[in-house]
N, C-alpha and C positions, 0 to 999 in steps of 0.2 A: 717134324726132323728136328732131334733135342741139336741147342745151340746156347752159345753164350756171343752176343757180338758188343762191345766197346764203341763208346763214340766221345765226342766231348774234347779230343787228341787237339792241339797247333801252338801256332806259334807268341808267345807272349815275352813280354819285355823282365828282366828281374824287378821278383818288387812286385810283378801281379795277380791273378789268379786264376785256377780253372775249376768247375767239377765238372771228372770225368762218368759219365754211366756204364751200366753192364746189366744187359736185357737177359733175361731167361727166354729163352720160346722151345712150347715144343710142348707134348705131354708130359706133365714134370711134376711129380704129387709131392713131390721136398723135397728143400734143394737145402743145401748140409752147410757148413763152415763157410763162406765164401772170403776172398782173400784176392784183395790188387800185386801184380808182380810188377815190377819196373827192370827193364833192362836196358843197360847203356852203352855205347858204339866199342863194341871190344872187350866185355864185362860180360862176366855172368850174371840171370837174373836174376835177383834182388827182393826178398818179401819186404815189400813197403807197408803192410797193415792186412789186419783181420776182425773181422765179423761174423761168431755165432750166431742159429736161426733166432736166438732168444736177445742178441745185440750186445753182447759182450765185444770188447774191442780190444785190442791188444797194434802195436804201432812201434816203428822201428824205430830205431834214438835217431836217427837224421830228419826223422819227419815229427818227431812230435812236437807238436805245440802248434804245427802250418797246416796241419791236412787234417785230413776228420772225416772217417769212414763212419757210411748209415745204409742203409736198406729196409725198402719199402716189401713186407714178406705179398702180400696183397698183392703184387705187379709184377714177381720177381726183379727187382731188378737192387742194384748195389752202389750207390756213389761212394766217388772218393774229390773232396773238394778239398780243391788244392791253393793255399795263399801263400802270401809270402816267396810266391817262388824264388829259385837260387840258380845260374846255368850247370850247378849239377846236381841237378833234378831231369837234364835232356835224358829222353830215353824213351820208350816205349815201354807203354803200360801197359800192365795183362789182366785181364779177372780169370779167374778158374772156380772150380766149387763142386767138390762131389754128391751129385744128384740121383735120385730116386728114377728113375722113369721104367717105364713098359720093361729097360734092359738088364732091370738093376737099379746097383750103387753101382757109378764109376767117376773117375774125376772128368768133368770137359775144360775145354780151353777155349778163350777166345783169339781169334784172330791177332789183337791188338793194337793200339793208338796211340801212336804218338805227340812227345811232347818235346815243345824245343822251347828252351826261355835261353832265348838271348836278345840283346840291344841291337 
């Protein structure tokens, strides 16, 4: 079964750091551009950062200079290093990616990992 699973969320104080991971598993031929989204309570899901297969990155203005996205194609894994966390970063973080599998190419989403920034 092809799936994406996030991990690494938790409770952190303002100014702290967390590192999220997103692992793709199953019979996968290629994972294309991978993205992190966040969804704060009562708000719409928003794009945080993206990374292409070749490593080109893009960030939302709200996280530039604080978050770093990376990936390890050999491990089918994406990371989000989050530094200088603020209370407004509190959200459920989701990873998503279009993946080429035995079923063709379609987008997959992980179940999400919660991040709470609070003192």
